[in-house]
N, C-alpha and C positions, 0 to 999 in steps of 0.2 A: 854496711855489710849485707843489707837485704839483697843487693844486686848479686852477691855471691851465691846465695841460695837459688836465685833465678837462673843461674848458669849451669845447673845440673843438667846433664845430657844423658839420655838413656842410651844404652848399648845399641839398641835397635836403630836409633837415629844416626849414630856414628857409622854403623855398618851400611846403612842405606846410603849415606853420603859417599861411601867408598865404592859402590857398585857402578859399573860403567857399561854402556853399550856403544856400538860403533856407528850408529846412524847419524845423519847430519844434525838433527834436532838434539840428540843426546850428547853430541860433542859440544853443542852450545850449553847444555846442562853441566857438562864438565867444567866449562869456564865459569859458570855461575857458582858451582861448588867451590872452585878455587877462590873466587871473590869472597864468598861467605867464610871460607876457612881463614882468609887474610883478616877479615873483620873480627872473627873469633880470637885470633892470635893477638890482634891489637887490643881488644877488650881485656883479654887475659893479662897482657902486659900492664894495662892501665890499672886493673884491680891489684896486681902485685905491687905497683908503685904506691898505691894508696892504702894497703893493708897496714893496720897499726897493732893488731892483736897478734902476739907471738904464736898462738895456736893456729892461726890461719896462714902464717907465712909458708909452711910446707905445702899446704893446699894450693896456695897461689902459685908457688914454684911449679908444682905438678901440672897445673892448668896451663901455664905458659909453655912448658916443655911439650905437653900433649898437643896443644894447638899448633905449635911450630912443626912438630913431626907430621901432623895431618896436612898442613900447608905444603911442606916439602914433598910429601908423598903425592899429593894431587898435582903439584908442579911437575914432578917426574913423569907421572902418567900422561900429562899433556905433551911433554917433550917426546915421550915414547910413542904416542899416537900421532905425532907431528901435527898437532892441532894448532892452527894460527890463533893466538890469543889477542891479536890487535883488532 
C-alpha cells in the first residue's frame, strides 16, 4: 500500500502535463507526455487489481479513471495536432 501514497500527484504537475506548444521539440514532448500517461494508467490499473482494503477501492477506481481520461485527452491532442507518434 506504500506505493499508493507515492502516487499522489500535485495539481500543478497535472496542469503542466496538459500544456502544449507547437514547436517541433515540444511536439516530441507531447509524445513523451502520452507515454508517461499510459504508464500512469497501467500503474493505476495494477494498483486497483492489488488493493485489498475496502477503504482504498474507491481511491483506486478514481485513479484508474483519472489516468484513463488523461491518456485519452493527450491522445486526442496528438490527433488534433496531427503529430506523428511513430
